[in-house]
N, C-alpha and C positions, 0 to 999 in steps of 0.2 A: 174433705176428701183424702187427705193427709191422714188421718185418721185410720178412715175407710181402709184404707194401701199397708196403715202398721198391725190391722187386724187380721184380714187377710196376708203378710209374710209371718202374721207370729200362727198360724189355725191354717199356711199352707199340707205341711202331713197332714191332716185331715179332715178326716172324710165326714157323708154322711149316709145312709142305707133308707131307698125311696120304701121301706118296709113301715118306718116308720107315718109318716106320713100316710095322712087318708087324700083322697082326688084324683082326676087327671096326672097324666105325665108329666104334662109343661107347668100347670101346677106347684109340680113340690121342689122338677128342677129352679122353679122359680124365687120359691122360699130358699132359696139351699145356697140358691149367687143371692138371693139377699140379705141371708146372715155371715158374708162373706168367704166360705168354702169354695176351693177352688174345683173338685172331687165329688162324684160320687157311683156309691157303689150300688150296680145296676139287680134284675129279675124276670129272670124269661118270662113273668105277669103282664111285665111294663112293657117287655116285644109284644107276643102273640096277643096279648089284650085291650092291645092299643085301635082305636073304631077308625084307621085307614091304616093300618097296618103295620103291619110288624119292622121292614123300613119306615116309615110315617116317623113309625119315634123310635128308629137308631137319626133322623135328619132331626128328630126333635131334640133330639141329646146335644150333634153335633151343633147345629145352631144358639146353646144353652152356651157355648163355652167351656162345660162341664169337662171336666177330662173323667172320665169310668173307673176309674180304684180299680173295680173288679166287676167279673160275670157271675153269675151262681142262680144256680145251686144242679148239680151233678151229684143226682142220690142212688144211694145202693148201687153201685158201678161193679166192684171186686168179688172176691169171690162166688161167682156163679157159671154155670157152665153147662153148657147146649143150645139150647134153643134160645136161655134165661139170657147168657150169656152173651149173643146175637143181636139178642132185639136193643138191650143195653149198649155193646157198641152203636149202633144204626138213634135209637136215642141221643148217643154223644157227640156222636158225627156233626148233627143239627145243633148242638149247644156252640159244641167249637164254632161253625157258621157264623153263628148267630152273637158269641162274643168278639168273631173276626171284624162281622161286617161295621159293629158299633169299635175297634182298637180297644178294644181290654185287650191289653198282654196279659191276663190268668185268669183264671176260669176257677169255680171253689167247684171241690168232691168233700163229698162228707163219708166219711163211715159206710158199714152198710147196716143199717137195721134189721135184715132179709133173713127168716130161716129158712131159706134154701140155699146162704149163701156157706162157703166153709170155711167154718173157725183155723185155716191154717196159714202163717204168717206169711209163709215165700208164693202160696198161691195168692193169696193180694195184691203181693210188690209186681211180682207177674202181671196180674194188670191191672196194676196203677202207671206198670211201665209202659204195657202197648198204649192205655191211653195216653200218657205222654208223648208215646211216637206217634202219634194223630192226631197232635195235638204240634208239633214238630212240627212242620209246612206251612201253619199257621202263624209262627214269630209266639206260641199263648204259653205261661208257664200255666201248670197243671198246682192247685197249691188244697194242700189233700190236710183233712180237719175227722178230728177225732168227737165224733155226738158221744156227747156225758152217754146216752144211752142204744151209743152201739152195741150191736152181738158182741162182738168179738173185738176192736178196740172205742174202745168210750175213753181214754187217756190219753194228752198231751205228747206226752212218752213212751206208749202201743204204738200212735200212731207217724212218731217219729223214729221210731226199732224200723215199721216197714220200709219209710222214706226210705231210711241208710239201706235197707236189702236191696229195692229197688235200683239203684244208685244209678242217676238216668239226670241229667244235667235238668232238665225246664222240670222237674219232679218233686212239689219245697215241700213244706209246712206251711199251712195256714193255721193262725195261735190265737182260742176263742178265750176271753176272757173266762165270762163268762161257764162256758165249758169246762175251763177247770178248778170254777167256787166248788160250780155245782162236784164234778167230781171228787174235790177236795189231796189233787194232785198235790205234792208239796212241789213250795214256789222252788226249791232249792232247784228241782231241777231244771225248773232254763235253763242252770249251766252245761248243762248236759248237749243246749240243742248248737250249730251254726250259722249265725248270724246270716250269714249269706245265702244259706236254704229257707232260711222262713222270708215268707213265698210275701204273705200278710198278715197283718194280726188285729183283730176288730176286739171289738170294746164293748162290756151294760154292764152296769152291777145291776141285782134285784131286790125285794126288801125285806127279803128272812136270809135266815144265820143260815139253814140248811137245806137244803130238796132230798131226803129220804131215799124216796126212791124215783124209778123211772122213770115211774109216771110223774114223779109231783116237775118231775124232772120239764122233764117233756111241756107239763101242765105254765109253766112258770116264767121260760124259756119260748112259748111262738105268747100267750098273754099279758107277761107285763118285768117283764125285762125294765131296767133306768140306767138316766146318761149317769156316764159315774162323778159325783160325785153325791150324785142326790139317791142313793143307795145307804147299805147296810155293811159295802167290805169296801171301805176307802183303803184303809191300809191297805189293803190285800194289794189293790188294783198299782195306787203307786207304786209301789213293793215291785209287783210287777215289772208296770211298766220303767223304772231305773233300775229292774235288771234288764228286764230287752237294755236297754238303752248298752247298759257295761259293760254286755253282749256284742254290743257295735252295729245293733239289728237300729238302720235310718231308710226304712220301706215304711209304706205310708203306714196308717190305724183309720180305720171305718169304725161307727157306732152303730150295732148291730140294734136296731132298739127293739126290739118287736113288741108294743104300748095295746090293750086297750083301748088307756084314756088318754094318749094322747090319736089316736084315728079319729077322734067325738070330739080335737078342739085346734082350731085357728089355724092355717100351715104356720104363718110369721113364730106363729107365740111356741110353736114347737120344736120353728128350728132356734129360736134365740134360745133356748134349752138349751140344743145343740152347742153352739156358741158360746156358750159360757161353762156346758163344763171343756168345750176346744180349751179355751181360753186358761182355763186352770192347770188342764193336764201343760200343757206348752208353758204359759208359765213358772207354776208355783213347786211345775212337777221334774222338767225338764233344765228348766231355765235355758230356755232357748229367748224373752225377749226381758228386758227387767220389768217388774210393775210395773206398772201406770196410779199414782197418790189415786186413794181412794174408789178402788175398781174390782167389782160388787167380786165375791168369792162363795164358790161354794164352799163347801165344811170339808175339809180335809179329815 
């Protein structure tokens, strides 16, 4: 028990995303808990796809003892007009309701891919400010993520520009390592960010050096991400995490790993891979604990 508590303490700032695991919600939560994680990133399908209804899913999460890292994902919200904008506002209200029921204080919103959306950054900022105002009564923060195939916002630097233009206290940035790697954004740009306005960091790697097209980025992102330490960008991931830490980021790290192979594996085996990744990052990269003798390492 002492060893288990030590692991749980070491990886306390790390969590898994339900999209990485196969099976029903309760089994996913059990696997994460069994691997020593204390938090979980949830998605809307976890709730609405539950056989007993979304309220039963909320109760399952609460009964697990896992804290909700955040709730995802609101897509294509910003930049629309007229009836399309109102439609997305209605969707956002429903997402916020479910997020609040879970007790999550972060809702993830991805940059728009819609050809119907404006490319004007001030328009995008106005819409995100409106979303943040809708979230305020629920005590929810909006974490805005620049998808690497987004129509206008496809790098974290541009997402940060929009967040700054909106200038809203509960609107901040979601930093995703996959999208930063896929877009090839210089990591020195992390120094331009404000750690207090980074509301979530999502980590993953992949198995090839670059993704040359938006289509290749989407295919890789949705089917073949791997845990940090398993891919070919370990050095860059180490630099990212250390730069964020030096900046003063002290929030959560969530493993957002879409992988078609992992959803064909037993849940405890996948959760164990995630645990090894979290230990590597916490101990060897962030130096949060003294490494134990003979501790299994992922390659650095």
